[in-house]
One Martini backbone bead per residue (centre of mass of N, CA, C, O) as a GRO file, in nm:
protein
  130
    1MET     BB    1   0.100   0.033   0.018
    2ALA     BB    2   0.078   0.343   0.030
    3GLU     BB    3   0.108   0.612   0.180
    4GLU     BB    4  -0.115   0.734   0.410
    5GLY     BB    5  -0.053   1.056   0.359
    6LYS     BB    6  -0.153   1.027   0.083
    7PRO     BB    7  -0.420   1.129  -0.089
    8ASP     BB    8  -0.453   0.884  -0.282
    9ALA     BB    9  -0.440   0.663  -0.066
   10GLN     BB   10  -0.685   0.757   0.096
   11LEU     BB   11  -0.893   0.739  -0.129
   12PHE     BB   12  -0.847   0.430  -0.201
   13GLN     BB   13  -0.918   0.328   0.077
   14LEU     BB   14  -1.204   0.434   0.084
   15LEU     BB   15  -1.303   0.293  -0.176
   16SER     BB   16  -1.242   0.008  -0.082
   17THR     BB   17  -1.429   0.007   0.161
   18LEU     BB   18  -1.689   0.075   0.007
   19LEU     BB   19  -1.680  -0.166  -0.185
   20GLN     BB   20  -1.693  -0.384   0.032
   21GLN     BB   21  -1.967  -0.295   0.143
   22VAL     BB   22  -2.129  -0.332  -0.115
   23GLU     BB   23  -2.060  -0.632  -0.157
   24SER     BB   24  -2.171  -0.727   0.114
   25LEU     BB   25  -2.466  -0.621   0.081
   26SER     BB   26  -2.508  -0.761  -0.217
   27ASN     BB   27  -2.348  -1.034  -0.256
   28GLN     BB   28  -2.151  -0.903  -0.486
   29GLU     BB   29  -1.959  -0.838  -0.742
   30GLU     BB   30  -1.821  -0.510  -0.854
   31ALA     BB   31  -1.680  -0.476  -1.149
   32GLU     BB   32  -1.759  -0.195  -1.256
   33LEU     BB   33  -1.673  -0.033  -1.007
   34ARG     BB   34  -1.382  -0.130  -1.002
   35ALA     BB   35  -1.311  -0.017  -1.286
   36LYS     BB   36  -1.367   0.280  -1.213
   37ILE     BB   37  -1.154   0.300  -0.993
   38GLU     BB   38  -0.914   0.229  -1.172
   39ALA     BB   39  -0.952   0.466  -1.370
   40LEU     BB   40  -0.918   0.683  -1.155
   41GLY     BB   41  -0.629   0.608  -1.076
   42LEU     BB   42  -0.510   0.683  -1.351
   43GLU     BB   43  -0.611   0.978  -1.365
   44VAL     BB   44  -0.483   1.103  -1.092
   45THR     BB   45  -0.172   1.020  -1.199
   46LYS     BB   46  -0.168   1.204  -1.419
   47VAL     BB   47   0.080   1.365  -1.612
   48PRO     BB   48   0.156   1.620  -1.774
   49GLN     BB   49   0.299   1.688  -2.053
   50LYS     BB   50   0.559   1.819  -2.193
   51PRO     BB   51   0.579   2.042  -2.418
   52SER     BB   52   0.746   2.057  -2.728
   53LYS     BB   53   0.586   2.320  -2.750
   54HIS     BB   54   0.477   2.629  -2.765
   55LEU     BB   55   0.193   2.764  -2.653
   56ASP     BB   56  -0.063   2.929  -2.749
   57GLU     BB   57  -0.339   3.099  -2.660
   58MET     BB   58  -0.541   2.917  -2.814
   59GLU     BB   59  -0.445   2.643  -2.700
   60ILE     BB   60  -0.489   2.710  -2.405
   61ALA     BB   61  -0.790   2.775  -2.428
   62ALA     BB   62  -0.874   2.494  -2.530
   63GLU     BB   63  -0.775   2.335  -2.282
   64LEU     BB   64  -0.947   2.489  -2.074
   65ASP     BB   65  -1.218   2.413  -2.197
   66LYS     BB   66  -1.192   2.108  -2.154
   67LEU     BB   67  -1.161   2.121  -1.846
   68SER     BB   68  -1.425   2.269  -1.787
   69THR     BB   69  -1.609   2.049  -1.897
   70LYS     BB   70  -1.521   1.826  -1.704
   71LEU     BB   71  -1.594   1.979  -1.442
   72ASP     BB   72  -1.892   2.016  -1.507
   73ASP     BB   73  -1.960   1.714  -1.516
   74VAL     BB   74  -1.879   1.652  -1.226
   75ASP     BB   75  -2.065   1.856  -1.091
   76LYS     BB   76  -2.330   1.733  -1.195
   77MET     BB   77  -2.297   1.454  -1.070
   78ILE     BB   78  -2.271   1.543  -0.776
   79SER     BB   79  -2.528   1.715  -0.754
   80SER     BB   80  -2.733   1.493  -0.832
   81ALA     BB   81  -2.653   1.292  -0.611
   82MET     BB   82  -2.709   1.482  -0.370
   83ALA     BB   83  -3.011   1.541  -0.439
   84ALA     BB   84  -3.110   1.231  -0.448
   85ASP     BB   85  -2.910   1.166  -0.183
   86PRO     BB   86  -2.840   1.208   0.148
   87GLN     BB   87  -2.609   0.998   0.175
   88VAL     BB   88  -2.426   1.119  -0.037
   89ARG     BB   89  -2.397   1.394   0.089
   90SER     BB   90  -2.275   1.293   0.354
   91LEU     BB   91  -2.033   1.140   0.236
   92LEU     BB   92  -1.903   1.373   0.076
   93SER     BB   93  -1.875   1.567   0.317
   94SER     BB   94  -1.712   1.368   0.517
   95THR     BB   95  -1.478   1.313   0.264
   96ALA     BB   96  -1.349   1.575   0.138
   97ASP     BB   97  -1.057   1.558   0.268
   98VAL     BB   98  -0.983   1.319   0.067
   99TRP     BB   99  -1.082   1.402  -0.241
  100MET     BB  100  -1.005   1.699  -0.301
  101PRO     BB  101  -0.688   1.684  -0.324
  102VAL     BB  102  -0.698   1.499  -0.576
  103ILE     BB  103  -0.886   1.668  -0.781
  104THR     BB  104  -0.695   1.949  -0.719
  105ALA     BB  105  -0.435   1.872  -0.828
  106ASN     BB  106  -0.143   1.940  -0.940
  107ALA     BB  107   0.123   1.844  -1.120
  108ASP     BB  108   0.318   1.808  -0.878
  109GLU     BB  109   0.126   1.634  -0.708
  110ARG     BB  110   0.095   1.409  -0.921
  111ARG     BB  111   0.389   1.328  -0.923
  112SER     BB  112   0.385   1.227  -0.628
  113PHE     BB  113   0.183   1.008  -0.675
  114ALA     BB  114   0.339   0.858  -0.900
  115GLY     BB  115   0.598   0.810  -0.725
  116THR     BB  116   0.440   0.600  -0.527
  117ASN     BB  117   0.359   0.412  -0.810
  118ASP     BB  118   0.591   0.261  -0.968
  119GLU     BB  119   0.516  -0.056  -0.925
  120SER     BB  120   0.209   0.035  -0.892
  121SER     BB  121  -0.103   0.093  -0.891
  122PRO     BB  122  -0.339   0.209  -0.677
  123GLU     BB  123  -0.540  -0.031  -0.707
  124GLN     BB  124  -0.324  -0.249  -0.638
  125GLN     BB  125  -0.257  -0.140  -0.350
  126ASP     BB  126  -0.571  -0.089  -0.221
  127LEU     BB  127  -0.705  -0.328  -0.363
  128PRO     BB  128  -0.851  -0.608  -0.343
  129SER     BB  129  -0.836  -0.922  -0.456
  130HIS     BB  130  -1.074  -1.159  -0.641
   0.00000   0.00000   0.00000
């Protein structure tokens, strides 16, 4: 397991625990949910490539637009889930200190996440295998 103090390690430990609870309550393996958590693990440790060329203002604006769209989509998903289910609202609120640092990490912070995961990806470190 990665260092417990690392935000990504804390997040994936929380997700692993929640996944185990869901599987225990439903009495079935949640392969799709597990796959989504693994995809999230890959996404949060992605470090932006150093551009081989200098980006002009239009290219930077286009990249920022793409990121804004992704953030809007995440915001809509979180907002609708919170509105639909008080338990989701409570869970997200009570665990914000764990997931917010991961999703708001800058490139240097993501490099430190990736540096702790050299030998295996976060989901391999924190999620039990079935």
